[in-house]
Structures are given as structure tokens and as C-alpha cells.
VOGU-3710 file (C-alpha; in Angstrom, 3 decimals, decimal comma):
1> mligpctrdh> -10,004/-4,155/38,324  -10,830/-7,515/36,790  -9,231/-8,696/33,543  -11,176/-11,120/31,385  -12,369/-11,861/27,880  -14,625/-9,449/26,045  -17,565/-10,884/24,163  -19,962/-9,482/21,618  -21,977/-8,195/24,590  -19,145/-5,710/25,166
11> apeilaiynh> -19,242/-4,449/21,579  -21,127/-1,211/22,420  -18,539/-0,274/25,074  -15,621/-1,137/22,776  -17,273/0,866/20,006  -17,651/3,863/22,329  -13,946/3,713/23,210  -12,916/3,428/19,545  -15,219/6,216/18,426  -14,021/8,552/21,171
21> eiahstsiyd> -10,437/8,002/19,996  -11,409/8,571/16,359  -13,124/11,856/17,213  -10,624/13,218/19,730  -7,165/11,755/19,149  -4,600/10,563/16,660  -4,350/7,113/18,232  -6,585/5,821/15,417  -6,047/7,179/11,931  -9,726/7,045/10,968
31> yeprtpevmr> -12,019/9,996/10,300  -15,487/8,486/10,583  -16,951/6,719/13,618  -17,181/2,964/13,362  -20,611/1,408/13,147  -22,143/-1,571/14,934  -21,835/-3,488/11,641  -18,085/-2,842/11,581  -17,857/-4,048/15,180  -19,722/-7,261/14,313
41> awfdvkergg> -17,273/-7,913/11,457  -14,357/-7,117/13,813  -15,575/-9,734/16,290  -16,077/-12,226/13,430  -12,389/-11,859/12,494  -11,290/-12,226/16,118  -13,415/-15,352/16,639  -12,372/-17,038/13,364  -8,703/-16,425/14,139  -8,911/-17,409/17,806
51> lpvlgafdad> -7,607/-13,943/18,625  -8,041/-12,597/22,140  -10,007/-9,516/23,113  -9,236/-8,838/26,763  -11,078/-6,309/28,862  -10,300/-4,465/32,061  -13,510/-4,196/34,056  -14,314/-1,894/36,957  -15,960/-3,364/40,052  -19,390/-2,528/38,598
61> gtlagfatyg> -18,602/-4,404/35,359  -17,974/-1,294/33,251  -15,316/-1,748/30,580  -12,364/0,511/31,443  -10,259/-0,579/28,466  -9,433/-3,443/26,165  -6,503/-5,056/24,378  -6,259/-7,363/21,413  -3,953/-8,466/18,672  -4,361/-9,457/15,063
71> lfrdrpaygr> -2,448/-10,018/11,873  0,481/-7,695/11,316  0,456/-8,482/7,611  -1,604/-11,075/5,761  1,299/-12,994/4,195  2,117/-16,471/5,566  5,689/-15,610/6,561  4,332/-13,039/9,037  2,178/-15,653/10,785  4,008/-15,492/14,125
81> tmehsvyvra> 4,050/-11,691/14,224  0,966/-9,840/15,428  0,047/-6,191/15,762  -1,548/-5,385/19,091  -3,792/-2,608/20,340  -4,504/-1,283/23,814  -7,213/1,315/24,389  -8,303/2,798/27,706  -11,408/4,895/28,269  -10,447/8,555/28,568
91> drrgrgvgrv> -11,845/8,806/32,114  -9,878/5,741/33,289  -6,407/6,793/32,119  -3,532/7,242/34,529  -4,690/4,386/36,779  -2,535/1,551/35,408  -5,251/0,064/33,201  -3,115/0,263/30,054  -0,115/-1,320/31,778  -2,158/-4,265/33,048
101> llnkivaaar> -3,826/-4,797/29,670  -0,526/-4,615/27,791  1,044/-7,152/30,155  -1,941/-9,498/29,729  -1,958/-9,294/25,936  1,802/-9,952/25,898  1,230/-12,997/28,123  -1,519/-14,231/25,785  0,811/-13,866/22,797  3,579/-15,747/24,608
111> arelhvlvgv> 1,167/-18,538/25,505  0,327/-18,868/21,816  4,091/-19,042/21,088  4,055/-15,986/18,859  7,451/-14,558/18,017  6,957/-10,765/17,895  4,305/-8,241/18,887  4,284/-4,953/17,009  2,796/-1,691/18,237  2,044/1,019/15,690
121> idaantasva> 1,882/4,259/17,662  1,324/7,871/16,668  4,752/9,394/17,346  3,232/12,219/19,397  1,495/9,777/21,760  4,126/10,015/24,495  2,018/8,094/27,020  1,755/5,055/24,736  5,437/5,253/23,824  6,382/5,333/27,521
131> lhraagftha> 4,011/2,436/28,285  5,573/0,290/25,569  9,131/1,130/26,512  8,414/0,273/30,148  7,080/-3,117/28,988  10,312/-3,861/27,107  9,283/-2,877/23,589  12,009/-1,317/21,465  11,709/1,332/18,772  11,911/-0,328/15,370
141> gtlrevgykf> 11,438/2,680/13,117  9,475/5,785/12,235  7,463/6,497/9,120  7,316/10,260/8,626  4,157/12,085/7,593  2,218/8,965/6,630  -1,032/10,043/8,287  -3,069/13,218/8,010  -5,617/14,141/10,654  -6,827/17,309/12,359
151> grwldvdfyq> -5,107/19,439/9,715  -1,591/18,124/10,224  0,757/15,404/9,015  1,465/12,604/11,455  4,462/10,364/12,032  3,999/6,790/13,159  6,453/4,839/15,304  6,817/1,081/15,253  7,665/-0,684/18,523  8,323/-4,390/18,804
161> lklvepva> 8,756/-6,987/21,504  10,415/-10,329/20,786  8,440/-12,957/22,682  9,931/-16,402/22,031  12,310/-18,160/19,733  10,626/-19,407/16,567  9,348/-22,968/16,548  10,894/-25,048/13,750
//
């Protein structure tokens, strides 16, 4: 597995991963598939903000998963806190892809001297919770029944990892 930056050329593979999660899981609280136009706007935001999009690539160059981070909240005082995402293709799970991507996105955030990374995780997603706990993230709270998908109310857990001391 090779870890490297994703570019706009990877947008169709990222879109396929997102849309699979939208259709089949509660890891994304959307109902409708994302479009190529949404993906172009997503990359615009990442590029303008200098925000990483890292990919895990199989030997044949296929995208096995990706990780990124972006604004946690859009107020200036939150500027050193980012919300991250890690998504792995359904047929590549259980092979350590998520662990490697999470470690790499944490390293990228540390290199940028961010203070905290936040993960917003569907409370029933035990694999993601375990992944984050193993990486040192701590539970910071639960919001009960804030999402509704597949005919049921969903709880969301917040996990955080303190990266560095704030820069004065």
C-alpha cells in the first residue's frame, strides 16, 4: 500500500467511496448521492485552504481509501481545530488501511501545528470508534438522536486528539 496525495484525478474514486457510504451506511448522514459538481467544489475548498487529501493506493494504483481534514467550525477561534474524515472502500476494510490513513492525517495535522483533531462518528460504528481509541483519541461527548437515516434515530459521538500546545 502506498500513501500519497489525492488529486482531482482521483475524484471519481473518492466519489464512489462517498456514495457507497451514503447508500449503505450511517457513516455519512446524507440521503442523496454526491455529484461530480459537489466533488469539484469539495476539491476547491481543500485546495484554497491548503488542506490535505491523502490516499491509500493498492499496488495497481486503485484508491483503497482516503483521509482529509477541514474546518471544525467556521469561527476564527476554532482555527487550530479541524474535523477529520477517514473512509475505506468496503472491499478493502480489515486490512489496516484505515489505521494507516488515520496515522498519516494525524501526522499531517501535527506538521501544520494544529491543536486538536475532532472525529464525528456514528455511535453505532464500533469499528471507527475502536480505530480512534487505538490511535489515542478520547471520547468527548455524545449527541443523542441528532440524525435520522434508514428509519431510525442516530446518536453521534465526538472523539478528539490533542496534537500540540497552542502557539502564542
